[in-house]
C-alpha positions in Angstrom: 8.5 18.2 -23.9 11.7 16.4 -25.0 12.8 14.0 -22.4 16.5 12.6 -22.4 17.9 9.5 -21.3 21.2 9.7 -19.3 24.2 9.5 -21.5 26.4 9.0 -18.3 27.7 5.3 -17.9 26.9 5.0 -14.4 28.5 1.6 -14.0 32.0 3.2 -14.4 31.6 6.1 -12.1 32.9 6.1 -8.4 30.7 9.0 -7.7 27.4 8.1 -5.4 24.5 7.7 -7.6 21.7 10.5 -7.2 18.3 11.1 -8.5 17.0 14.6 -8.5 13.5 15.5 -8.6 11.7 18.8 -8.9 15.1 19.9 -9.7 14.8 23.5 -10.8 18.2 25.3 -11.5 19.9 22.7 -9.7 21.3 24.3 -6.6 21.0 21.5 -4.2 22.7 19.4 -7.0 25.6 21.7 -7.3 26.2 21.2 -3.6 25.9 17.7 -3.6 28.2 17.3 -6.5 30.9 19.2 -4.5 31.2 16.4 -2.2 30.9 13.5 -4.8 27.6 12.7 -5.9 26.6 12.2 -9.5 23.2 13.2 -10.7 22.2 10.7 -13.2 18.6 12.1 -13.6 16.8 15.2 -13.1 13.0 15.5 -13.0 11.6 19.1 -13.9 8.3 20.2 -15.6 9.1 23.8 -16.0 10.4 24.7 -19.5 13.0 27.3 -18.6 14.4 25.2 -15.9 14.7 22.1 -18.1 16.8 24.4 -20.6 18.9 25.5 -17.6 19.5 21.8 -16.7 20.5 20.8 -20.4 22.6 23.7 -20.8 24.6 22.8 -17.9 24.4 19.2 -17.8 24.1 18.0 -21.6 24.5 14.2 -20.9 21.9 14.2 -18.0 18.8 12.0 -17.8 15.6 14.4 -17.9 12.1 13.6 -17.4 9.1 16.0 -17.0 6.0 15.5 -14.9 7.0 12.7 -12.1 3.5 11.6 -12.1 3.7 10.4 -15.8 6.7 7.7 -15.2 6.8 4.4 -13.6 9.7 3.5 -11.7 11.0 1.3 -14.2 10.8 4.3 -16.7 12.6 6.6 -14.2 15.5 4.1 -13.9 15.8 3.6 -17.5 16.0 7.4 -17.9 18.5 7.5 -15.4 20.6 4.7 -17.1 20.0 2.2 -14.2 18.1 -0.4 -16.0 19.6 -3.2 -14.2 18.4 -1.6 -10.9 21.6 -0.9 -9.4 21.2 0.6 -5.9 20.6 4.2 -5.8 22.5 6.1 -3.0 20.4 9.0 -2.6 17.0 10.5 -4.0 16.5 14.2 -3.4 13.5 16.5 -4.2 11.7 19.7 -3.2 8.1 19.2 -4.2 6.3 22.4 -5.2 6.0 24.4 -1.9 3.1 26.7 -2.9 0.4 24.1 -1.8 2.0 24.5 1.9 3.3 27.9 2.0 1.5 30.5 4.3 1.5 33.1 1.5 -0.8 30.9 -0.6 -4.1 29.0 -0.2 -2.8 26.4 1.5 -4.7 23.6 -0.1 -1.8 21.1 0.8 -2.1 17.9 -0.7 -5.4 18.5 -2.1 -3.7 21.1 -4.3 -2.4 19.7 -7.6 1.0 20.8 -6.7 0.8 19.2 -3.1 -0.3 16.0 -4.7 2.9 15.3 -6.5 4.4 15.0 -3.0 2.8 11.6 -2.5 4.0 10.6 -5.8 7.4 11.4 -4.8 7.0 9.3 -1.7 5.8 6.4 -3.7 9.0 6.5 -5.7 11.3 6.5 -2.8 9.3 3.7 -1.4 9.6 1.5 -4.6 13.3 2.5 -5.5 14.3 2.1 -1.9 17.5 4.4 -2.1 19.9 4.1 0.6 19.1 7.7 1.7 16.6 10.4 0.6 16.2 13.9 1.3 13.0 15.9 1.0 13.2 19.9 1.2 10.1 22.2 1.6 8.9 25.4 3.3 8.1 26.0 6.9 4.4 25.6 6.3 4.8 21.9 5.7 5.0 21.8 9.6 1.5 23.2 10.0 -0.3 21.9 7.1 -3.5 19.8 7.8 -4.1 16.7 5.6 -6.4 17.8 3.2 -7.5 14.5 1.0 -9.3 11.5 2.0 -7.3 8.7 3.6 -7.4 5.1 2.4 -8.3 2.7 5.3 -4.7 1.2 4.9 -3.2 4.7 5.3 -4.9 5.3 8.6 -2.1 3.6 10.5 0.1 6.7 9.5 -2.6 9.1 10.5 -6.1 8.3 12.0 -8.6 10.3 10.0 -9.8 12.0 13.1 -6.5 13.8 13.2 -6.6 15.0 9.5 -7.5 18.7 10.4 -4.8 19.1 13.1 -2.1 21.4 12.2 1.0 19.4 11.1 -1.1 16.2 10.1 0.6 16.4 6.7 4.1 16.1 8.2 3.0 13.5 10.8 1.7 11.4 7.9 4.7 11.7 5.9 7.0 10.8 8.8 5.0 7.7 9.7 4.8 6.7 6.2 8.6 6.8 5.6 9.4 5.1 8.9 6.9 2.3 7.8 9.1 1.9 4.6 12.2 1.1 6.7 13.9 4.7 7.0 15.1 6.2 10.3 14.5 10.0 10.0 15.4 13.3 11.1 14.0 16.5 10.2 14.5 20.2 11.3 13.8 23.8 10.1 17.2 24.9 9.0 18.5 28.4 8.5 20.8 28.4 5.4 23.0 31.1 7.1 24.2 28.3 9.4 25.9 26.5 6.6 27.8 29.4 5.0 24.9 30.9 2.7 24.9 34.7 2.8 21.1 34.5 3.3 18.6 34.0 6.0 16.6 31.3 4.4 14.8 28.9 6.6 13.5 25.6 5.0 12.4 22.1 6.3 14.8 19.3 5.4 13.8 15.7 6.2 16.6 13.3 5.8 16.2 9.4 5.6 18.2 6.5 6.0 17.8 3.0 5.3 21.2 2.0 6.7 21.6 3.9 10.0 20.1 3.4 13.5 19.8 7.2 14.2 19.9 10.2 12.0 21.7 13.3 13.5 20.8 16.9 12.3 22.8 18.8 9.4 26.1 20.0 11.0 26.4 23.6 11.0 29.6 25.5 10.0 28.6 29.0 10.9 26.6 30.8 13.5 25.2 34.3 14.1 27.9 35.6 16.3 30.6 33.0 16.1 29.2 31.2 18.8 30.0 27.3 19.5 33.4 27.8 17.9 31.9 28.4 14.5 32.6 31.0 11.9 30.4 34.2 11.8 27.6 34.2 9.4 28.5 35.3 5.8 26.8 38.6 5.0 25.7 40.3 1.7 29.0 42.1 1.2 30.8 38.8 1.1 28.5 37.5 -1.5 28.7 40.5 -3.8 32.3 41.2 -3.5 34.0 41.9 -6.8 31.0 42.3 -9.2 31.4 45.9 -9.8 30.0 47.0 -12.9 28.7 43.4 -14.1 25.2 43.9 -12.9 23.3 44.5 -16.1 20.3 42.2 -15.9 17.7 43.4 -13.5 14.2 44.4 -13.3 13.6 48.1 -12.7 11.6 49.8 -9.9 8.7 52.0 -11.2 9.7 55.6 -11.0 7.0 56.6 -8.6 8.5 54.1 -5.9 12.1 55.2 -6.8 11.1 58.8 -5.2 11.1 56.9 -1.8 14.4 54.6 -2.6 16.3 57.7 -3.1 15.8 58.8 0.4 16.6 55.5 2.1 20.1 54.3 3.0 21.5 50.6 3.4 19.6 48.6 5.6 16.6 50.8 5.9 12.9 50.3 4.7 9.6 52.6 4.7 9.6 53.0 8.5 12.8 55.2 8.0 10.6 57.8 5.9 8.9 60.5 7.6 5.4 59.6 8.9 3.9 61.6 5.8 6.0 60.0 3.4 5.1 56.7 4.9 1.5 57.1 4.4 2.0 58.4 1.0 4.2 55.3 0.1 2.2 52.5 1.4 -1.2 54.0 0.7 -3.9 51.7 2.4 -1.3 49.1 3.3 -0.1 51.6 5.9 -3.2 50.9 7.9 -2.8 47.1 7.9 -1.2 45.0 10.7 2.0 43.0 10.4 5.5 44.3 10.3 5.5 44.9 6.6 9.6 45.0 6.8 9.8 44.0 3.1 7.9 47.5 1.9 10.6 49.8 0.4 13.3 47.7 1.7 17.3 48.2 1.0 19.2 45.4 2.0 22.2 45.7 4.4 25.8 45.2 3.5 26.5 43.7 7.0 23.9 41.1 7.4 22.8 37.9 5.2 20.2 38.7 2.7 16.7 38.0 3.6 15.1 35.1 1.7 15.3 35.5 -1.9 11.7 35.6 -3.2 11.0 34.8 -7.1 10.6 38.4 -8.0 12.7 41.2 -6.2 10.4 44.0 -6.9 7.1 42.9 -5.6 6.0 45.9 -3.4 5.6 43.7 0.0 8.9 41.9 -0.7 11.2 44.2 -2.1 14.9 43.4 -2.3 16.5 46.6 -3.2 20.2 47.1 -3.5 21.8 48.6 -0.6 23.2 51.7 -2.5 21.9 51.8 -6.1 18.3 52.6 -7.1 17.4 49.2 -8.2 16.3 45.4 -7.0 19.1 43.0 -6.8 20.3 41.9 -10.3 20.1 38.3 -11.6 23.9 37.7 -11.0 23.5 39.1 -7.4 20.7 36.6 -7.0 23.2 34.0 -8.2 25.9 34.9 -5.9 23.5 34.9 -2.9 22.3 31.4 -3.6 25.9 30.6 -4.3 25.5 29.7 -8.0 28.7 29.5 -9.9 28.9 32.9 -12.0 29.3 30.6 -15.1 26.2 28.7 -14.4 23.8 29.4 -17.2 20.1 30.2 -16.1 17.8 30.1 -19.2 14.5 31.8 -19.9 13.1 35.4 -19.5 14.4 37.8 -16.9 11.5 37.1 -14.7 11.8 33.5 -15.1 15.5 33.5 -14.2 14.7 35.2 -11.0 12.1 32.8 -10.2 14.3 29.6 -10.8 17.3 31.3 -8.8 14.9 32.3 -5.9 13.2 28.6 -5.6 16.5 27.0 -5.6 18.1 25.4 -2.4 21.4 27.3 -1.7 24.5 25.4 -2.8 25.9 25.2 0.7 22.9 23.6 2.3 23.2 20.9 -0.7 26.9 20.6 0.5 25.8 19.9 4.2 23.4 17.6 3.2 26.0 15.6 1.1 28.5 15.8 3.9 26.0 14.3 6.3 25.1 11.6 4.0 28.5 10.7 3.4 29.5 10.7 7.1 26.6 8.3 7.7 27.5 6.0 5.1 31.0 5.9 6.6 29.4 5.2 10.0 31.1 8.1 11.5 30.1 9.1 14.9 28.0 12.6 14.5 26.8 14.5 17.5 24.3 17.3 17.5 25.5 20.4 19.0 23.6 20.9 22.3 21.5 24.0 22.3 22.2 25.2 19.0 19.4 27.2 17.4 18.8 25.8 14.0 16.0 28.3 13.3 14.3 31.0 15.0 10.8 28.8 15.4 9.9 26.3 18.3 8.7 22.6 17.8 10.5 22.2 14.4 12.7 19.3 15.0 11.3 15.7 14.6 11.5 15.1 18.2 9.6 18.2 19.4 7.3 18.0 16.6 6.2 14.5 17.1 5.7 15.4 21.0 3.6 18.5 20.2 1.5 16.9 17.5 0.4 13.8 19.7 -0.1 15.9 22.7 -2.6 18.0 20.8 -4.0 14.9 19.1 -4.7 13.4 22.8 -6.5 16.8 23.8 -8.5 16.4 20.9 -9.5 12.7 21.5 -10.4 13.7 25.1 -12.4 16.6 24.2 -14.4 14.9 21.5 -14.6 11.4 23.1 -12.9 9.8 20.3 -11.9 6.0 21.1 -8.2 6.0 21.9 -6.4 5.5 18.6 -4.0 2.7 18.2 -1.4 5.1 16.7 -0.2 6.1 20.3 
């Protein structure tokens, strides 16, 4: 793995200094660049993603596994040997450890463990602002590794098995490091992305007394005097015959797709064909809306997954008998058409599917710039940031501590000083 030191003279740049971790295909960075941030360093272990980063940013500093570098080495690769102040650190640590679709080993998972290393990097570099992005499962993940005695001020060991313990620990640890924090579960469609994709975003400030939520630019029906959500038709406009790179559905599955119209799925087949198409899955519980799914032109895309032709999470083109193409993936995640994505076909889907939508990156950047300018930012009352409850820092903390007190009472645990 060839690391690269930054060739950007950061001392002569007026742009805000940004260090990017778990950078992937750099969707988040593109959004931040649009509002004035300059990525001096990317951190990425995946080979194809590293090739993508270099192809689009030949002068950027690039390192691999975050656990293999000291803070001094990270700053050296970023071209900041003199420890100039960093404006922003961003990163989305591997989400599989917290995903409800996986084994949910959390911090005990090797991929979850790098989360703690990322926190250490933030604590040691002390940027003005830090942003952490992750899946909804982070809000319900237990704390799955042993706590050191000095860490119990962030999370008493008696609370490790409570749902949400990992987020509670991270929240308290970052606050102890001098950061004011807000977090929520944000739907990217509310920020202009033609995709309904919900992710946790934690925004930390060492400068401000309070941190508001990301400011929405769109809403489902144009409520709150915002623009309507962008839909799939908006994203794919003008592509015409340029979709030559895509995975194919097996012929035995195309039989059913040829019956379905835009916005339909297996439920729109006859009962006989439903049983034939789904096999044993037909008798399982759950909505199963991802089976044999054609997307609708007039709604945002569902969350882009890392493979558009997996049976339970199909992302079928509204009209053509194929999954979404690589170029359509790029459009939905808002990458510029000219942005090079390297690697195999499957790997390109994965890189794009794992990315943060560009508009979300832009919304994060706009919030941080407004905070750095001490602008008055007010949250929109009663705005629905996601479809779930107790996802904001206020409601999450109240709910967690309520459940913690109940656990203490039921098990006759001595009152914990944390409360």
